[in-house]
C-alpha positions as CSV (number, residue, x, y, z in Angstrom):
1,M,-2.5,51.4,-42.4
2,A,-2.2,52.8,-45.8
3,E,-5.9,53.1,-46.3
4,S,-8.4,54.7,-43.9
5,P,-10.6,52.2,-42.1
6,T,-13.6,54.5,-42.9
7,S,-13.1,53.8,-46.6
8,L,-14.2,50.2,-46.0
9,S,-16.5,49.4,-48.8
10,S,-19.5,47.1,-48.9
11,K,-17.6,45.1,-51.5
12,D,-14.8,44.5,-48.9
13,V,-17.3,43.3,-46.3
14,A,-19.0,41.0,-48.8
15,H,-15.6,39.6,-49.7
16,V,-14.8,38.8,-46.1
17,A,-18.3,37.3,-45.6
18,R,-17.7,35.1,-48.6
19,L,-14.4,33.9,-47.2
20,A,-16.1,33.1,-43.9
21,R,-18.8,31.3,-45.9
22,L,-21.5,33.7,-44.6
23,H,-24.5,34.5,-46.7
24,L,-25.4,38.1,-45.9
25,D,-28.1,40.3,-47.5
26,D,-27.3,43.9,-48.6
27,A,-28.8,45.5,-45.4
28,T,-26.7,43.3,-43.1
29,I,-23.5,43.9,-45.2
30,E,-24.1,47.7,-44.8
31,S,-24.7,47.3,-41.0
32,Y,-21.5,45.3,-40.7
33,R,-19.6,47.7,-42.8
34,T,-20.2,50.6,-40.4
35,Q,-19.5,48.4,-37.4
36,L,-16.2,47.1,-38.9
37,A,-15.1,50.6,-39.9
38,S,-15.7,51.7,-36.3
39,V,-13.6,48.8,-35.0
40,L,-10.8,49.4,-37.5
41,T,-10.8,53.1,-36.7
42,H,-10.3,52.3,-33.0
43,I,-7.5,49.9,-33.8
44,A,-5.8,52.5,-36.0
45,R,-6.0,54.9,-33.0
46,L,-4.3,52.3,-30.8
47,G,-1.5,52.1,-33.3
48,N,-0.7,55.8,-32.6
49,V,-0.4,55.4,-28.8
50,D,3.2,56.0,-27.6
51,T,4.3,52.8,-26.0
52,A,8.0,53.8,-25.5
53,G,9.2,52.5,-22.2
54,V,6.3,50.1,-21.7
55,D,7.4,46.5,-21.2
56,P,5.4,43.9,-23.0
57,M,3.5,41.6,-20.8
58,A,1.5,38.4,-21.1
59,H,-1.0,39.3,-18.4
60,P,-2.1,42.6,-16.9
61,L,-1.6,41.4,-13.3
62,D,1.5,40.1,-11.6
63,T,0.8,36.4,-11.4
64,V,3.1,33.5,-10.7
65,N,2.2,29.9,-11.5
66,R,2.1,27.8,-8.4
67,L,3.6,24.5,-9.3
68,D,3.2,21.7,-6.8
69,D,5.7,18.8,-6.7
70,D,4.8,16.0,-9.0
71,E,4.2,13.2,-6.5
72,P,2.3,10.0,-7.2
73,G,-1.0,9.6,-5.5
74,P,-3.8,7.0,-5.4
75,V,-4.4,5.3,-8.7
76,L,-7.5,3.5,-10.1
77,T,-7.4,-0.3,-10.6
78,L,-8.0,-1.6,-14.1
79,D,-11.5,-2.7,-13.2
80,Q,-12.3,0.8,-11.9
81,V,-11.1,2.4,-15.1
82,L,-13.0,0.0,-17.4
83,M,-16.2,0.1,-15.2
84,N,-17.5,3.3,-17.0
85,A,-16.1,2.7,-20.4
86,P,-18.8,2.7,-23.1
87,A,-17.2,-0.3,-24.8
88,R,-14.2,-2.5,-24.0
89,E,-12.0,-5.1,-25.8
90,G,-10.4,-7.2,-23.2
91,D,-8.4,-5.0,-20.9
92,F,-8.7,-1.9,-23.2
93,I,-11.3,0.8,-23.8
94,A,-12.7,0.3,-27.3
95,V,-12.9,3.5,-29.4
96,P,-14.1,4.2,-32.9
97,K,-11.4,4.2,-35.6
98,V,-10.5,7.7,-36.6
99,L,-7.6,7.2,-39.0
100,G,-7.2,4.9,-42.0
101,G,-9.6,3.3,-44.4
102,D,-12.4,1.0,-43.5
103,S,-14.3,1.5,-40.3
104,A,-14.2,-2.0,-38.9
């Protein structure tokens, strides 16, 4: 980081709040400024940690996905599927239109 996180200004916090469409008063901005500066200082300290020889990992524990064989099992009949549908059109579940023009 070129700039110290503690130099985070109220103007910076107000800018981020505006981008997030948050309406904050001056007291809240000042409170958030000190909290964000503390978080950014901690992150900057993490950047100084020596990670040479540490392998990157996706999970802190040794886990292995247990994948069962994909075997067909019992299936529902068409009537069972449509029984709880909120609306149906023939043998199909009717859903509201989400794409396109008119909502007919």
